[in-house]
C-alpha positions in Angstrom: 173.6 -34.0 79.7 174.0 -32.4 83.4 175.8 -28.7 83.4 179.1 -29.0 86.0 178.3 -26.1 87.5 179.0 -25.5 91.6 177.3 -24.0 93.4 176.9 -23.7 97.4 174.7 -21.7 99.9 174.9 -20.4 103.2 177.6 -22.5 103.9 179.1 -22.7 107.2 181.6 -24.5 109.2 182.5 -24.4 113.1 184.9 -26.4 114.9 183.7 -26.4 118.5 183.7 -22.4 118.8 185.5 -21.1 116.2 183.8 -20.7 112.7 186.3 -21.7 109.9 183.9 -21.0 107.1 180.9 -18.6 107.4 178.1 -18.3 105.4 179.5 -18.4 102.0 177.0 -18.4 98.9 179.4 -19.3 95.6 178.4 -20.1 91.8 181.4 -21.2 90.1 180.4 -21.8 86.1 181.2 -24.8 84.5 184.7 -24.6 82.7 185.7 -22.2 84.6 188.8 -21.1 86.5 188.0 -20.0 89.7 190.9 -19.2 92.4 190.1 -18.7 96.0 192.3 -16.2 97.4 193.0 -15.3 101.3 195.9 -15.0 103.8 196.6 -18.2 106.3 193.5 -19.1 108.4 191.2 -17.3 106.0 189.0 -19.9 105.6 190.2 -21.8 101.9 191.3 -24.8 102.5 188.2 -25.8 104.7 186.2 -24.4 101.9 187.7 -27.0 99.1 187.4 -29.6 101.5 183.9 -29.1 102.1 182.9 -28.7 98.6 185.5 -31.9 97.4 183.7 -33.9 99.8 186.2 -34.6 102.1 184.3 -33.3 104.6 180.5 -32.3 105.8 179.7 -28.3 105.9 177.9 -27.9 109.9 175.1 -25.6 107.4 174.1 -25.2 104.4 174.3 -26.8 101.0 177.0 -27.8 97.9 175.5 -28.9 94.1 178.1 -30.0 91.8 176.6 -30.5 88.4 173.3 -31.0 89.8 174.4 -33.5 92.5 173.8 -32.8 96.5 176.4 -33.3 98.6 174.3 -34.5 101.6 172.3 -37.1 99.2 174.5 -38.1 96.5 178.5 -37.6 98.0 179.0 -41.0 95.8 178.0 -39.4 92.5 180.2 -36.2 93.0 183.4 -38.1 94.1 182.9 -39.9 90.6 183.1 -36.3 89.0 185.6 -34.4 91.1 189.1 -34.8 92.8 191.6 -33.0 94.3 195.1 -32.4 94.0 196.3 -31.5 97.4 199.3 -29.1 98.6 200.6 -32.2 100.3 201.8 -34.1 96.3 199.6 -37.2 96.8 201.8 -39.9 95.2 203.4 -43.1 96.3 207.3 -42.2 96.9 208.4 -46.2 96.3 206.8 -46.9 93.0 208.2 -45.5 89.2 205.9 -42.8 87.7 204.5 -45.2 85.3 203.2 -47.5 88.4 201.7 -44.5 90.0 199.9 -43.8 87.1 199.1 -47.7 87.0 198.1 -48.1 90.6 195.4 -44.8 90.7 194.1 -46.4 87.1 193.5 -49.4 88.9 192.0 -47.6 92.0 189.6 -45.8 90.0 188.6 -48.8 87.8 189.8 -46.9 84.5 188.7 -48.9 81.4 190.5 -47.6 79.1 193.8 -47.6 81.2 196.7 -47.6 79.0 194.8 -44.9 76.3 194.5 -42.6 79.5 197.8 -43.3 81.0 199.5 -42.1 77.9 197.2 -38.7 76.8 198.6 -38.0 80.6 202.2 -38.3 79.8 201.9 -36.7 76.7 199.7 -33.7 78.4 202.4 -33.4 81.6 205.6 -34.8 79.3 206.4 -37.1 81.8 208.2 -39.5 79.2 211.3 -38.7 80.7 210.7 -39.4 84.0 208.4 -42.7 84.0 210.7 -45.3 85.0 212.0 -43.0 87.6 211.2 -43.4 91.5 208.5 -40.5 92.6 210.5 -39.9 95.2 214.0 -39.2 93.3 211.6 -36.9 91.3 212.6 -32.5 91.7 209.5 -30.7 93.5 208.1 -29.7 90.3 207.9 -33.1 88.3 206.3 -34.6 91.6 203.4 -32.3 91.6 203.1 -32.5 87.4 202.8 -35.8 88.6 200.3 -35.8 91.4 197.7 -33.7 88.8 198.3 -36.3 86.0 197.1 -38.5 88.7 193.8 -36.4 89.8 192.9 -36.1 85.9 192.8 -39.8 85.9 189.0 -40.5 86.6 188.3 -37.6 83.7 187.2 -35.2 86.5 184.4 -32.2 85.5 185.6 -30.2 88.8 189.3 -30.3 89.3 190.7 -28.9 93.1 193.8 -27.6 93.0 195.9 -26.5 96.4 198.3 -24.4 96.1 199.7 -26.0 93.0 203.4 -24.4 92.8 203.9 -24.0 96.3 207.9 -24.1 96.8 208.4 -24.6 93.2 211.1 -22.4 91.3 210.3 -19.8 88.6 211.0 -22.2 85.8 209.1 -25.5 87.6 205.8 -23.2 88.6 206.0 -21.4 84.8 205.6 -24.9 83.2 203.0 -26.0 85.9 200.9 -22.9 84.5 201.3 -24.3 81.4 199.9 -27.4 81.7 196.8 -25.7 83.4 196.2 -23.2 81.0 195.5 -26.3 78.7 193.0 -27.8 80.9 190.9 -24.7 80.8 187.8 -24.5 79.6 188.0 -28.5 79.2 187.2 -29.3 83.1 186.0 -26.6 86.1 188.9 -26.0 87.9 189.1 -24.1 91.7 192.2 -22.9 92.6 194.0 -21.7 96.0 197.3 -20.0 95.4 199.5 -17.6 97.6 201.3 -16.8 94.4 198.6 -13.2 93.4 200.5 -13.3 89.6 199.6 -17.1 89.3 196.0 -15.9 90.0 196.6 -13.0 87.7 197.4 -15.2 84.8 195.2 -18.0 84.9 191.9 -17.0 86.7 189.1 -16.5 85.1 187.7 -15.0 88.2 188.5 -14.7 91.5 187.3 -15.0 95.7 189.0 -13.2 98.2 188.4 -14.4 102.1 189.2 -13.3 105.1 188.2 -14.6 108.7 185.5 -17.6 106.9 184.0 -15.1 104.9 183.8 -14.3 101.1 184.3 -10.6 100.8 184.9 -10.3 96.9 184.1 -12.1 94.3 184.7 -10.7 90.3 187.3 -11.4 87.4 191.0 -9.4 88.3 190.0 -6.2 86.7 186.3 -5.6 88.4 188.8 -6.4 91.7 191.2 -4.0 91.0 188.9 -1.3 89.2 187.1 -1.7 92.3 190.0 -0.4 94.8 191.2 1.8 91.8 194.3 0.4 91.3 196.1 -1.0 88.5 198.1 -3.2 90.8 196.4 -7.2 91.4 198.4 -7.6 94.8 197.7 -4.3 96.2 194.3 -4.8 95.0 194.1 -8.1 97.1 195.7 -6.2 100.2 193.4 -3.7 100.0 190.3 -5.6 99.6 191.3 -8.3 102.1 192.4 -5.8 104.9 189.6 -4.2 104.3 191.7 -0.9 104.0 193.3 -1.5 107.2 196.7 -1.2 106.2 
């Protein structure tokens, strides 16, 4: 069995003159929840798009579960999935129809079994017959993440999964994400420091396209001598420029 480690080497992405991602080297271990943090424009979304095969790097290599993104992108697409910032659901379909539709797209064999399992995990029973557009933001995000798990990915990218949710909806989603930890590799981007602190095994901080720090929350706080993670993030991200 292949280990589903994800690694990349000297990863760069340039748009004309702008360098969006600058020489990133990173290994994310199988089953790890890795949070990628940074201010807007730091290069997080571009990095996620490259790692999840949505866009190709200008330079550098990416390997997921031993597959090379340049040569084996079809294989990689089978084992990764993304829950994007924009909730990716069909608004006019019901929750059940959304799950059915995506199971069809991925040609899932034991479709009903898989859908039942996701419905239980995300507690979707009470909204199954509702059209997706009538759901609250929290339910929509849950459905979006459930959909991204339909193909049993080894690696899941969660791009700001709780953006704009109220406190209760966010906590509920944390519980769901917690329940996935260790079973699959999760790469999470978020602007909420307590989310990264609560969920992640390790954190990477980006600034101006560079990966400037990687470690556990505790290690990063120790690095700058604070016991407040938000403060540690600000110090690292600004290089002490505040």
